MARTI-950838 format. One record per residue (C-alpha): x, y, z; chain. Coordinates in Angstrom, 1 decimal, padded with zeros to 4 digits. Layout:
N
<<X, Y, Z>, "A">,
...
end
This chain:
325
<<098.8, 123.9, 102.6>, "A">,
<<101.6, 121.5, 101.5>, "A">,
<<100.4, 118.9, 098.9>, "A">,
<<099.9, 115.5, 100.3>, "A">,
<<100.6, 112.7, 097.8>, "A">,
<<099.0, 109.3, 097.7>, "A">,
<<099.8, 106.3, 095.5>, "A">,
<<097.3, 103.8, 094.1>, "A">,
<<099.4, 100.6, 093.5>, "A">,
<<098.7, 098.0, 090.9>, "A">,
<<100.9, 094.9, 091.2>, "A">,
<<101.7, 092.9, 088.1>, "A">,
<<104.2, 090.3, 089.5>, "A">,
<<106.4, 088.4, 087.0>, "A">,
<<104.4, 089.6, 084.0>, "A">,
<<106.7, 089.5, 081.0>, "A">,
<<109.9, 088.8, 083.0>, "A">,
<<112.1, 086.8, 080.7>, "A">,
<<113.9, 085.0, 083.5>, "A">,
<<114.0, 084.8, 087.3>, "A">,
<<116.9, 086.9, 088.7>, "A">,
<<118.7, 084.9, 091.4>, "A">,
<<117.3, 087.1, 094.2>, "A">,
<<113.8, 087.5, 092.8>, "A">,
<<110.3, 086.4, 093.7>, "A">,
<<108.0, 089.2, 092.8>, "A">,
<<104.9, 087.4, 094.2>, "A">,
<<106.5, 087.3, 097.6>, "A">,
<<107.7, 090.9, 097.4>, "A">,
<<104.4, 092.3, 096.2>, "A">,
<<102.2, 090.0, 098.2>, "A">,
<<099.9, 089.8, 095.2>, "A">,
<<099.4, 086.8, 092.9>, "A">,
<<097.7, 088.7, 090.0>, "A">,
<<096.4, 092.2, 089.1>, "A">,
<<092.7, 093.1, 089.8>, "A">,
<<090.4, 091.3, 087.3>, "A">,
<<088.5, 094.5, 086.5>, "A">,
<<091.2, 097.1, 086.7>, "A">,
<<089.0, 100.1, 085.7>, "A">,
<<086.6, 099.3, 088.5>, "A">,
<<089.4, 098.9, 090.9>, "A">,
<<091.0, 102.2, 090.0>, "A">,
<<087.8, 104.1, 090.0>, "A">,
<<086.9, 102.8, 093.4>, "A">,
<<090.4, 103.6, 094.8>, "A">,
<<090.4, 107.1, 093.3>, "A">,
<<086.9, 107.8, 094.7>, "A">,
<<087.9, 106.6, 098.1>, "A">,
<<090.9, 108.7, 098.5>, "A">,
<<091.0, 110.5, 101.8>, "A">,
<<090.4, 114.3, 101.6>, "A">,
<<093.8, 114.8, 103.2>, "A">,
<<095.5, 113.8, 099.9>, "A">,
<<095.5, 116.7, 097.4>, "A">,
<<097.0, 114.5, 094.6>, "A">,
<<097.8, 110.9, 093.8>, "A">,
<<099.3, 108.8, 091.1>, "A">,
<<098.6, 105.3, 089.7>, "A">,
<<101.7, 103.1, 090.0>, "A">,
<<102.3, 099.7, 088.2>, "A">,
<<104.7, 097.7, 090.3>, "A">,
<<106.5, 094.4, 089.8>, "A">,
<<107.3, 092.4, 086.7>, "A">,
<<108.4, 094.2, 083.6>, "A">,
<<105.5, 096.3, 082.6>, "A">,
<<106.7, 097.3, 079.2>, "A">,
<<107.3, 093.7, 078.3>, "A">,
<<103.7, 092.8, 078.6>, "A">,
<<101.9, 091.9, 075.4>, "A">,
<<101.0, 095.2, 073.9>, "A">,
<<097.2, 094.7, 073.9>, "A">,
<<097.2, 093.8, 077.6>, "A">,
<<099.6, 096.7, 078.3>, "A">,
<<097.3, 099.1, 076.5>, "A">,
<<094.3, 097.7, 078.5>, "A">,
<<096.1, 098.5, 081.8>, "A">,
<<097.2, 102.0, 080.6>, "A">,
<<093.7, 102.8, 079.2>, "A">,
<<092.2, 102.1, 082.6>, "A">,
<<094.7, 104.3, 084.3>, "A">,
<<094.2, 107.1, 081.7>, "A">,
<<090.4, 107.0, 082.2>, "A">,
<<090.8, 107.2, 085.9>, "A">,
<<093.1, 110.1, 085.6>, "A">,
<<090.6, 111.9, 083.3>, "A">,
<<087.7, 111.2, 085.6>, "A">,
<<089.4, 112.1, 088.9>, "A">,
<<091.4, 115.4, 088.8>, "A">,
<<093.4, 114.4, 091.9>, "A">,
<<095.1, 111.7, 089.9>, "A">,
<<098.1, 113.7, 088.5>, "A">,
<<100.4, 110.9, 087.3>, "A">,
<<100.9, 107.4, 086.0>, "A">,
<<104.1, 105.6, 086.7>, "A">,
<<105.5, 102.1, 086.1>, "A">,
<<108.5, 099.9, 086.7>, "A">,
<<110.3, 097.9, 084.0>, "A">,
<<113.6, 096.6, 082.8>, "A">,
<<116.2, 098.6, 080.8>, "A">,
<<116.1, 096.2, 077.9>, "A">,
<<112.3, 096.6, 077.6>, "A">,
<<112.5, 100.2, 076.5>, "A">,
<<112.3, 101.3, 072.9>, "A">,
<<111.1, 104.3, 070.9>, "A">,
<<107.8, 102.4, 070.1>, "A">,
<<107.3, 101.6, 073.8>, "A">,
<<107.8, 105.2, 074.7>, "A">,
<<105.3, 106.3, 072.0>, "A">,
<<102.7, 104.0, 073.7>, "A">,
<<103.4, 105.3, 077.2>, "A">,
<<103.2, 108.8, 076.0>, "A">,
<<099.9, 108.1, 074.3>, "A">,
<<098.4, 107.1, 077.6>, "A">,
<<099.9, 109.9, 079.7>, "A">,
<<102.5, 108.0, 081.6>, "A">,
<<104.5, 110.5, 083.6>, "A">,
<<107.3, 108.5, 085.3>, "A">,
<<109.3, 105.4, 084.4>, "A">,
<<111.3, 103.4, 087.0>, "A">,
<<114.1, 101.3, 085.6>, "A">,
<<115.4, 098.3, 087.6>, "A">,
<<119.1, 098.9, 087.0>, "A">,
<<120.2, 097.1, 090.2>, "A">,
<<123.9, 097.5, 089.4>, "A">,
<<126.1, 099.3, 086.8>, "A">,
<<128.7, 096.5, 087.0>, "A">,
<<128.3, 093.9, 084.3>, "A">,
<<130.0, 091.2, 086.4>, "A">,
<<127.4, 091.7, 089.2>, "A">,
<<124.6, 091.8, 086.7>, "A">,
<<125.8, 088.5, 085.1>, "A">,
<<126.1, 086.7, 088.4>, "A">,
<<122.6, 087.9, 089.4>, "A">,
<<121.3, 086.6, 086.0>, "A">,
<<119.7, 090.0, 085.2>, "A">,
<<119.8, 089.4, 081.5>, "A">,
<<120.8, 093.0, 080.6>, "A">,
<<124.0, 095.1, 080.8>, "A">,
<<124.9, 098.4, 082.3>, "A">,
<<125.0, 099.8, 078.7>, "A">,
<<121.3, 098.8, 078.3>, "A">,
<<120.5, 100.9, 081.4>, "A">,
<<122.4, 103.9, 080.1>, "A">,
<<120.7, 103.6, 076.7>, "A">,
<<117.2, 103.3, 078.2>, "A">,
<<117.8, 106.2, 080.6>, "A">,
<<118.9, 108.5, 077.8>, "A">,
<<115.9, 107.6, 075.7>, "A">,
<<113.5, 108.2, 078.7>, "A">,
<<115.0, 111.5, 079.6>, "A">,
<<115.0, 112.7, 076.0>, "A">,
<<111.2, 112.1, 075.8>, "A">,
<<110.4, 114.2, 078.9>, "A">,
<<109.4, 111.4, 081.3>, "A">,
<<110.5, 111.5, 084.9>, "A">,
<<113.2, 108.9, 085.4>, "A">,
<<113.7, 106.8, 088.6>, "A">,
<<116.5, 104.3, 088.8>, "A">,
<<116.4, 101.3, 091.2>, "A">,
<<119.7, 099.8, 092.5>, "A">,
<<120.6, 097.1, 094.9>, "A">,
<<123.5, 096.5, 097.3>, "A">,
<<125.0, 093.2, 098.4>, "A">,
<<124.3, 091.3, 095.2>, "A">,
<<126.5, 088.3, 094.1>, "A">,
<<130.0, 089.6, 093.2>, "A">,
<<129.2, 093.0, 094.7>, "A">,
<<131.4, 095.1, 097.0>, "A">,
<<131.2, 098.5, 098.7>, "A">,
<<133.6, 099.8, 096.0>, "A">,
<<131.3, 098.6, 093.2>, "A">,
<<128.2, 100.0, 095.0>, "A">,
<<129.9, 103.4, 095.1>, "A">,
<<130.9, 103.1, 091.4>, "A">,
<<127.3, 102.2, 090.5>, "A">,
<<126.0, 105.3, 092.3>, "A">,
<<128.5, 107.5, 090.4>, "A">,
<<127.4, 106.0, 087.1>, "A">,
<<123.7, 106.3, 088.0>, "A">,
<<124.1, 109.9, 089.0>, "A">,
<<125.8, 110.6, 085.7>, "A">,
<<122.6, 109.4, 083.9>, "A">,
<<120.7, 112.3, 085.5>, "A">,
<<117.8, 110.5, 087.2>, "A">,
<<115.1, 112.6, 089.0>, "A">,
<<115.2, 110.1, 091.9>, "A">,
<<116.5, 106.7, 093.0>, "A">,
<<115.5, 103.8, 095.2>, "A">,
<<118.1, 101.7, 097.0>, "A">,
<<117.3, 098.1, 098.0>, "A">,
<<119.8, 096.1, 100.0>, "A">,
<<119.6, 092.5, 098.8>, "A">,
<<117.6, 090.1, 100.9>, "A">,
<<117.5, 086.3, 100.5>, "A">,
<<114.0, 085.0, 099.9>, "A">,
<<113.0, 081.4, 100.4>, "A">,
<<112.8, 079.3, 097.2>, "A">,
<<115.1, 081.6, 095.2>, "A">,
<<118.4, 080.7, 093.5>, "A">,
<<120.1, 083.0, 095.9>, "A">,
<<119.0, 080.9, 098.8>, "A">,
<<120.5, 077.9, 097.2>, "A">,
<<123.7, 079.8, 096.5>, "A">,
<<123.9, 080.9, 100.1>, "A">,
<<123.4, 077.4, 101.4>, "A">,
<<126.1, 076.1, 099.1>, "A">,
<<128.5, 078.7, 100.3>, "A">,
<<128.6, 080.4, 096.9>, "A">,
<<127.1, 083.7, 098.2>, "A">,
<<127.6, 085.5, 101.5>, "A">,
<<124.6, 087.7, 102.3>, "A">,
<<125.2, 091.3, 103.5>, "A">,
<<124.4, 091.9, 107.1>, "A">,
<<122.0, 094.7, 108.2>, "A">,
<<124.9, 096.5, 109.8>, "A">,
<<127.0, 096.3, 106.6>, "A">,
<<124.1, 097.4, 104.4>, "A">,
<<123.3, 100.4, 106.7>, "A">,
<<126.8, 101.7, 106.5>, "A">,
<<127.0, 101.4, 102.7>, "A">,
<<123.5, 102.7, 102.1>, "A">,
<<124.0, 105.7, 104.4>, "A">,
<<126.9, 106.7, 102.3>, "A">,
<<124.9, 106.3, 099.1>, "A">,
<<122.1, 108.4, 100.5>, "A">,
<<124.5, 111.2, 101.3>, "A">,
<<126.1, 110.9, 097.8>, "A">,
<<122.8, 111.2, 096.0>, "A">,
<<121.6, 114.1, 098.1>, "A">,
<<124.8, 116.0, 097.5>, "A">,
<<124.2, 115.5, 093.8>, "A">,
<<120.6, 116.8, 094.0>, "A">,
<<119.0, 113.4, 093.4>, "A">,
<<116.0, 112.4, 095.6>, "A">,
<<116.2, 109.1, 097.4>, "A">,
<<112.6, 107.9, 097.3>, "A">,
<<113.1, 104.8, 099.4>, "A">,
<<115.8, 102.7, 101.1>, "A">,
<<114.9, 099.1, 101.8>, "A">,
<<111.9, 096.9, 100.9>, "A">,
<<108.4, 097.4, 102.3>, "A">,
<<108.2, 095.1, 105.3>, "A">,
<<104.5, 094.2, 105.6>, "A">,
<<104.1, 091.3, 103.3>, "A">,
<<107.6, 089.9, 103.7>, "A">,
<<107.2, 089.7, 107.5>, "A">,
<<103.7, 088.2, 107.2>, "A">,
<<104.7, 085.3, 104.9>, "A">,
<<108.0, 084.6, 106.5>, "A">,
<<109.8, 084.6, 103.2>, "A">,
<<113.0, 086.3, 104.3>, "A">,
<<115.7, 083.8, 105.2>, "A">,
<<118.8, 086.0, 105.1>, "A">,
<<120.4, 089.2, 104.0>, "A">,
<<120.0, 092.9, 104.9>, "A">,
<<116.3, 093.0, 105.9>, "A">,
<<115.0, 095.2, 108.7>, "A">,
<<111.5, 096.6, 109.0>, "A">,
<<112.9, 100.1, 109.8>, "A">,
<<115.9, 099.9, 107.5>, "A">,
<<115.5, 103.5, 106.2>, "A">,
<<115.4, 104.9, 109.7>, "A">,
<<118.6, 102.9, 110.6>, "A">,
<<120.3, 104.6, 107.6>, "A">,
<<119.1, 108.1, 108.7>, "A">,
<<120.4, 107.4, 112.2>, "A">,
<<123.8, 106.4, 110.8>, "A">,
<<124.0, 109.6, 108.8>, "A">,
<<123.2, 111.6, 112.0>, "A">,
<<125.9, 109.7, 113.8>, "A">,
<<128.5, 110.5, 111.2>, "A">,
<<127.6, 114.2, 111.3>, "A">,
<<127.8, 114.4, 115.1>, "A">,
<<131.1, 112.6, 115.0>, "A">,
<<132.4, 115.1, 112.4>, "A">,
<<131.4, 118.0, 114.6>, "A">,
<<133.1, 116.4, 117.6>, "A">,
<<136.3, 115.9, 115.7>, "A">,
<<136.2, 119.4, 114.1>, "A">,
<<135.8, 121.0, 117.5>, "A">,
<<138.4, 118.9, 119.2>, "A">,
<<136.0, 117.7, 121.9>, "A">,
<<137.5, 115.0, 124.2>, "A">,
<<136.8, 114.2, 127.8>, "A">,
<<134.0, 116.7, 128.1>, "A">,
<<130.4, 117.1, 127.1>, "A">,
<<128.9, 117.4, 123.6>, "A">,
<<125.5, 118.9, 123.5>, "A">,
<<123.2, 119.2, 120.5>, "A">,
<<119.6, 120.1, 119.9>, "A">,
<<117.5, 118.4, 117.3>, "A">,
<<113.8, 118.5, 116.3>, "A">,
<<111.7, 116.4, 118.6>, "A">,
<<110.8, 114.1, 115.7>, "A">,
<<114.5, 113.3, 115.2>, "A">,
<<115.3, 112.4, 118.8>, "A">,
<<115.1, 108.6, 118.4>, "A">,
<<117.2, 108.7, 115.2>, "A">,
<<119.8, 110.9, 116.8>, "A">,
<<120.1, 108.6, 119.9>, "A">,
<<120.1, 105.5, 117.7>, "A">,
<<118.6, 102.1, 118.1>, "A">,
<<119.2, 100.9, 121.7>, "A">,
<<121.2, 104.2, 122.2>, "A">,
<<123.8, 102.9, 119.8>, "A">,
<<124.9, 106.4, 118.5>, "A">,
<<125.4, 107.7, 122.0>, "A">,
<<127.3, 104.6, 123.1>, "A">,
<<129.6, 104.7, 120.1>, "A">,
<<130.5, 108.4, 120.5>, "A">,
<<130.9, 108.3, 124.2>, "A">,
<<133.2, 105.3, 124.0>, "A">,
<<135.3, 106.6, 121.2>, "A">,
<<135.8, 110.2, 122.5>, "A">,
<<135.4, 109.6, 126.3>, "A">,
<<132.7, 112.2, 126.5>, "A">,
<<129.1, 112.6, 127.6>, "A">,
<<126.5, 113.2, 125.0>, "A">,
<<123.5, 115.4, 125.8>, "A">,
<<120.6, 115.5, 123.4>, "A">,
<<117.9, 118.2, 123.7>, "A">,
<<115.0, 118.9, 121.3>, "A">,
<<114.0, 122.1, 119.7>, "A">,
<<110.6, 123.2, 118.6>, "A">,
end
């Protein structure tokens, strides 16, 4: 039986962040105001309550800048995670998110001591101009340095990037992807920028100093990035923000947000591959038929049959989609 993996999330919003990036409000993104008061009890309860369908799980610290937390508090969190992992064999990993400039040999010593398995770095961009306009407070060189240190110590490395930031462009997004791939991460996450209420980015947009990316623009860019990473053997863990809390509190006021953003990107990739086949086979004025797994029918057809409409209009053909078992 294939392993089914679960995640026990612990949100630490804004803990240790030295500044607010123009796009950021971790409390709105995470939907949490503070971590559980008794973390050990929370983790034990979550681990004990895991469904039997999950053969393994990890504990993940999200939000904020975990390795910038005061060391005694950081050790408290890590100790609770380590105890949970020792008590419940299905807990196979501990991962966390942090900033590139909050990685040092000492920090990695601490993480190693408590059995951390994976570190996610919020790189966001590998363009210093974009990072400066976004008020990230670190450089692309900081990301490269931190990534090298993490890899050299045997941790799994995940890099998080964003598209559509202030000063960004499709060309810069591609260049960022190329520089990220050169760092050899095990996986990446891609987040198109959304404008949240109450952030500096909202003010910039209202003043005409920032033009948010549309969903359509972001889909086309992110689809290309997904294909690039896959060709380079790098897993894409997620594309787009989780929608539940953002839609509940109504905090999104602009930018490339869609509750099924990842599926839109997959649909765009399928469209491109179908188009490539049509061009390669010189099909025009006839019928193009293809069979896909039943689970991929909706992505192949596209939202509101957009893929079918685009191809039929461009090539003056009829598209026939069948499913295969």
